[in-house]
C-alpha positions in Angstrom: 3.2 10.5 -0.3 1.5 8.6 1.5 0.4 5.3 1.0 -2.4 3.5 0.4 -4.0 0.2 2.0 -5.5 -2.3 -0.3 -9.0 -3.2 0.9 -8.9 -6.5 -1.2 -6.1 -7.3 0.1 -5.7 -8.4 4.1 -2.2 -9.2 5.6 -2.1 -12.6 7.0 -0.6 -12.9 10.6 2.7 -14.4 11.0 3.4 -17.4 13.0 6.4 -18.2 14.9 7.9 -22.2 14.4 6.1 -25.0 16.0 8.2 -26.7 19.0 8.5 -30.3 19.2 5.5 -31.6 21.4 7.2 -32.3 25.1 5.7 -36.5 24.4 7.8 -37.0 22.2 11.0 -36.8 25.1 12.2 -39.3 26.8 9.9 -40.1 30.0 11.0 -39.2 32.8 12.1 -42.6 35.1 11.3 -42.5 39.0 13.2 -44.2 41.1 11.2 -46.7 43.6 10.6 -45.3 47.3 12.6 -45.7 49.8 12.4 -45.1 53.1 15.5 -42.6 53.9 16.1 -44.3 56.9 17.4 -47.5 54.9 18.4 -45.1 51.7 21.1 -43.5 54.9 21.9 -47.1 56.8 22.7 -48.2 52.9 25.0 -44.6 52.7 26.4 -45.7 55.6 27.2 -48.8 55.4 28.9 -48.3 51.2 30.9 -45.2 53.3 32.0 -47.7 55.5 33.7 -50.0 53.0 34.6 -47.3 51.2 36.7 -45.6 54.4 37.7 -49.8 55.1 39.2 -50.1 51.4 41.8 -47.2 52.4 42.9 -48.1 55.3 40.4 -45.8 57.5 42.5 -43.0 57.0 41.5 -39.9 58.8 40.5 -36.3 56.3 38.5 -38.3 54.0 34.9 -39.0 55.5 33.0 -36.4 53.6 34.5 -37.8 50.1 33.6 -41.2 51.2 30.0 -40.4 52.4 29.6 -38.5 49.0 31.0 -41.2 46.9 28.7 -43.3 48.5 25.7 -41.5 48.3 25.7 -41.2 44.2 26.9 -45.2 44.4 23.9 -46.0 46.5 21.7 -43.4 44.4 22.6 -44.5 41.4 22.4 -48.5 42.0 18.2 -47.3 43.1 18.3 -45.8 39.9 19.4 -48.3 37.6 16.9 -51.1 39.2 14.2 -48.3 38.6 15.3 -48.7 34.7 16.0 -52.3 34.5 13.0 -54.0 33.0 11.0 -56.3 35.3 10.4 -59.8 33.8 6.9 -61.1 34.8 
């Protein structure tokens, strides 16, 4: 038994659920541009003070540098997200 199509009823295409607009997401904050040499100098200074706090013991240079890098980047980003008074 074959099924006959009813010419009076047209099938409606199924739609996927709508995605939320990307504009509704929080805006991406771009940190202010800092000269790479200036950023490296800030990191080196912060790493120096970290090493000084632990008595300049050897073997922690990379950890000091990476922690200083994260600290400097966080401060630069935080400065970019602070409201400016004007």
